[in-house]
Each structure stands twice: as C-alpha cells, then as structure tokens.
N, C-alpha and C positions, 0 to 999 in steps of 0.2 A: 432559415438560419443555416446557410451553407458553411460559413466560416466560424469555427469555434476556437477559442483561445484556451489552452491548457496552462495553468499556473501552479507551479510546485514551489512552495515556500520551504526551504531547507534550513540547515543549521547555520550556514554562512552565505548562502546564495538563493536567488530566485531563478528558476528555469522557466522560460516562456516558449511556447510554440503555437503557431496558428496553422490549422489544417482545414482544407476544404474537401468535402466529400465529392468523389469523382467515380461514379459507378460503384464497384466493389472495393475500390482503392481510395486513398486519400492523396491530396496534392499539398505539398509544403508551401505555405505562404512565407513564413519567416520563423526564425528561432534565435534565442539569445540567452545568455547567462549574465546576471548582474549581482554584484556583492551587496550584502545587507549586514547590519549588526548581528553579532553571533547570538545563537540560542534564543530565538524569538518566541518559541512555543512554550506556553505555560499551561497548566491543567485547566485553567479557567479563562484564559485570554491570550491574545497575541500582543506582545509588547513591541516597542519601536515602530508603531504604526505609521507615523508621518514619514520616517526614513524609508520604510518598505514601500509605501505607496508611491513615493517619488522614484524609487529604484524601478518599480514596475513600469511607470510611465516612460522612464528613460529607456528601459529594455525594449518596449514596444517600438519606440522610434529607431533604436539601433539594430533591430532584428535583421538578419540576413537570410535569404537573398533579398527580401523586401520588408519594409516596415509592416507591422501588423495593425490593421484597422478593424477591430472587432470589440464591441462592448460586452459581448456575452462570454463569460468565463466559467470554466470548470476548475475546481481545486480539490485538494485532498487533505485528509487528516492523517498525520503519522500514527503508527501503532502505539506510541508512547502516551497518547492523550485519550485513548479510547478503551472501553470495555467491550469484549465480544464474547459470544457464546454460540455454539452449535448444539441444538437439543431436539429431541423428539417431542412432537405435540400432536394432539388430536386434530384431525381436519374438521374445521367448522365453517359455517357460512361466512362469507366475507365480512358482513357487519359484526357478527359475533367475534370473529378474529380481531377486528380492529378495536373492539371494546375490551376483550379479555387478555389478549397477548401482552400488551404493555405492562400489565400488572405481573404477569408470569415472568416476563423478562426482567423486570425490576427486582423481583424476588430472587431469581437465579443469579443475578449480577450483584446483589446486595447494594443497590443504589436507591436513591430517593427520586421518585418520578418527578417531583416538583423542581428538582435541580438539573435534571438530565433530559436531553432529547434522544429519542429512540427511533431506530429504523430497523426493518427486518424484511426478509424475503423467504418464501418457501422454495427449497432447492429441488432441482431434478438430480437425483442421486441414485447410484447403484447399491447403496446400502444405507441403513438407518441406524443411528446410534441408539443404544439403550441407556446411555449416560450423558450427562450434561457437560459440555466443554465450556469452561469459563476461565480460560487461560489467557485472557486478554492482557496486554501489557500494562494498562492503567491499573488493573487489579493487582498485578505484581507490585507496581510502584506503591500502591496503597497498603501493601502487606496483607493481602487477603488470603495468601497461602495457596494450597493445592486446589486443583479444579474440583468443583462440587459434582456430586453424582446423584442422578435421579434413578433410583433402583427400579428395575423391571418395567420401565416405560415401554409399552407396546403401542405404536401409533401408526398413522397413515401418512405422515409427512415429516420432513426434516426442516427445521428453521435455523437460519443464520441471522443473528441479531447483533446490532452494534449500538453503543450508547456513548455520548459525549456530553460534557457540561453545556447546559443551555447558554451560559454566559460566553463560552468559547465560540459557539456557533454565531452568536450575535456579534462578537468581536471580529470574526472572520468576514461576516457580511459588511460590517462597518469599514474594515480595511479595504475591501474591494470598492466600496462606495467612494472612499477617499482617493482611490486610484482611477476613478471615473469609469468603473466597470460594473456590470450587472452580474451578480453571481447566479448562474443558471443551474448549478448543481454542486453537491459536495460528495466526494467519494472517500474511500480510504486507500492509502498508497498501494498496498499489495494487490488490491482489486484492480486498480488502474494498470499496474504492471502486467497482471494476468491478461487484461484485455488487449494489450499491445503485442504480447509474445506467445500467446496460446490460442489455438483455433477455438471458436465458440463452442462447438459440440464435441470437443476432444474427449472428455470424460476420464482422462488418466489422472492419477494422483502425482503431484509434484510438490517440491519445496521451493519457495522463492526466498532467496536470501538477498536482501537489499542492504548493502554495506555503505552507509553514509558517513559523512565526516563526524557527526556527533552521536550516532547510534546505529544499530543494526537491527533490521526487522527479519524475523524468521516466520514464515507463514506456509500453510499447506493449502493447496487448491485441488479441487476435483474438476478438471476442465478449467473454466474461468471462474467457477464458484469458490469463494473462500470457505474453508472449513475450520481452520485454526489460525489464530494470529498471536504472535508473541514478539517481545523486543528484548534486546540486550543493551545495557548501557556501555557499549563498546563501539567507538568510532575509529575511522581510519586516521584521525588526527594523532592517535597513539603511535602510528608508524612514522610520523613526520610529515612535512609539507609536500613531499613528492613520493607518492606511493609506488611509482614505477621503479624506484630504486630499492624496494623491499626485497630481501632475500627470502627463499622458502623457509629457512631455519628461523628467521626473525618472525615471520608470520605465524608459523606453527607454534612458537613459544608464546607470542603476545596475544594471539587470537583464541586462546584456550576457552574463554567464556562463550565464544560463538560456537565452537565445536561442541561444547557441553550442551548448549541450548538446542542445537540441531539434533543431537542424539535424543534429548528429552522429548522434543516435539514429534519426532518420527515414532518413537515408542508409544507416545500418548495417542497419536492418530491411529496407528495400526492396532493397538490393543483396546482402545476405548471408544474412539469416535467412529471408526470404520474398520472393524476387524476383517471384513471381507475384501479389503482393498490394500494393495501394497504400493508404496511409493517407488517410482521407477527412475526419477530424474530430479536433479537440482538445477535451478536457474539462478545465476548470480547477476545482480544489477547494481547500479550505484557506483560511487567512486572506487570501491574495492574491486570492481571488475577489471580495473586497469593494472592490478598487481600482477607482476610476472608469475607465470605458472600457477595462477590461482585455480584453474580447473583441475590440474593434476593434484594439487594439495588437498582440495575438498574431496576429490575422488578417492584419494588414499585414506582420508579420515572417515569417509562415510561408506565406501564400497559401492557408491552409486555413480551412474553416468552424470556428468556435469557439463552444462553449456552456459555461455554468456548470453544475456538478454540482447536480442537483436530486434528492436522495435520498428525499424524502418523498412522491414520486408514488404509491407503493404502501403508504403508511402512513396509517392513519386516525387523525387527531389530535383528533377531536371538536371541542369548542369552544376548545381550547387554541391560541392563535396562536403558532406557532413564529417567533421573531424572524428576520427576513430575514438579518441579519448572521451568525446561527448556522447557517442552513439549509445553505449551501454547505460550511461547515467541518465539518459533521457527516456527510459522505458516508462516511468510513471507519468511524466508530463505528456508523452505521446498518447498513452492510454486515456488520459483525461480529455485531450482534444478529440479523440475518437468517439467519446461518449456524446450522445445526443439527448437533450432534455425530454 
C-alpha cells in the first residue's frame, strides 16, 4: 500500500492529497480542494453525504499534478466532535488493559460506552500527570464544565484517550463507501498536523492552533503525541471571505476567544497535565495561517515563538508549485496521507 489518500472534510471544503512513500520522504501524486455544503459535521453523523461523496470523486479526478488513483483513505475527526483525556493509569498486562481501560475512560469522560467508540495509546513522555485532563471540545460543547481531577494518582504510564459517537464513525465509513473508497484509518486533526510538521522523537511541548473557517482547534503536543485538545467556536469566516485583507487590529479584537483559550490551555497543561514541561512554541495551521502578520500577533499575545505549519518539508513535489496559500492549510491532510495502516 504505497499510495495513501488523505481526506480532510472541513467546514466548506474537502482537501485531498495522495502521497507515495519514497525512502524517508514522500512523493506527491496529486492534491486538490473541492467545495461542499457548509457545516457537515454533527455530533452523531455527517450530513450532506451524497454531495460530499460526489465532491470527493470529482476532486480525485481533478487533482494536480496527477489524478489520484487510490481506494485506501485516511481521514480525521475535528476536535469539536470528540472527547479526549490524558490521565495516569497503572501499567497492566495488555489483555487486562484492553478489558479495563475502556470502562475507566468512559468514567473519566462521563460517556456511555454503548454509544461511543474509544481509542487510546500509552504515551512515551518526560512527565506523568497526577490529574486527569478531560478538556476535550465535545465535553465543552456538552457543558461538562472544568476538567476532572484524579487526586494523587501515582502510576507507571500515561494514557491519551479519545472517544466519538459510534454513529458518527459509522456515518464516516458510509460516506467513504459512497465515494468508492476504503477507510483505512481514522485520526484526529491535531494529531495529523503534528505528524506532518514535528519530528517523531522531538519530545518538546508545543501548541498547535488550527484556524479553520468554522472553528479553531487549540491542542498541546509533546513531540507528536497529543496531550490536550480543545476547540473554540470561532472561525475565520468572522473576518470575511478574504483573510489576507485582515488588519492586525481587526484580528486582535475579533479573535479574543482564541487568545483566551490559548492562555487557558497553556496554564492547564503546565500546571496540571505536565508541570515539569514548559511550552516553547506555537504552530499555526489552517486558513488563518494566511492572515498577514499572524505570527507577530500570536507572539505578542503569548510571549512564545510562533511559526506557520510547513507540511511539505518531507514531501517531494517535483516541478509542481504548491500554492503558498494552500501549503499551511494542508498540514492535517498531509499528515493523514503520511500515516500507514
């Protein structure tokens, strides 16, 4: 399976990219962006399926520099439809972990196991939390309140867990079937972004801010590992149809919810999730990365180093000039196509 298709279903568009593995690098087969009906993501399903499936098929044919011929697709869930948690857990044999952890995760996230699908991984980390991080965006949407705390947990491993409605996963599989694709894997968007713009064994703490048209994700990674995910119901559509005309003063005033959430997430990570580690950098991806002076504005607000997502550093594009405006917004879908089943 050398050619993998990345599929990112956004607020108004679907981004597609086909990458072939070539040694330690990847080779671009084709990429495209196609329009879809607005706001397809619901908590329990994806709507406008017929229109989106047709748009995906059209996008595969229209991809540049070459059409994409792959039936194996990787896609991602946005932060707005998931619950997530980072927590300390006793290290158990694999069989016991598989039997016991889902119930512990369901309790920490306050969800019904019969309605949700859960995935988790044990993280390689330089610090272990003594408290539970349950600040996932779906929890906020449901009004669950502040992150829960597991007092005094002394453990041997750190778990990052994510949950989504089972009906949503089934809907996602059905959508790809209608597009004549086989869904080989499901990621979450900030994890895909981290894969494309951060070295695998980096180990540093960073904030990824994914500024989309309909919403903004604010996540913390340790290397490529997700540690905190959150979302803000603030999209670049608030700034108008052409974000490249946004002035610094306009962004500073209108994006206050994003700056507030950034401050909250940093404090939460450094004081509760990983007190021994300090965030050193912010990476900005998505449509908002095209806003003029965006790096300077976030550096001023946060006091941190800021860079834009550059996902094509390990991708050989040949003679095809990737448009600069697309480069930063393709970080998630490039990361999806870099993942192997």
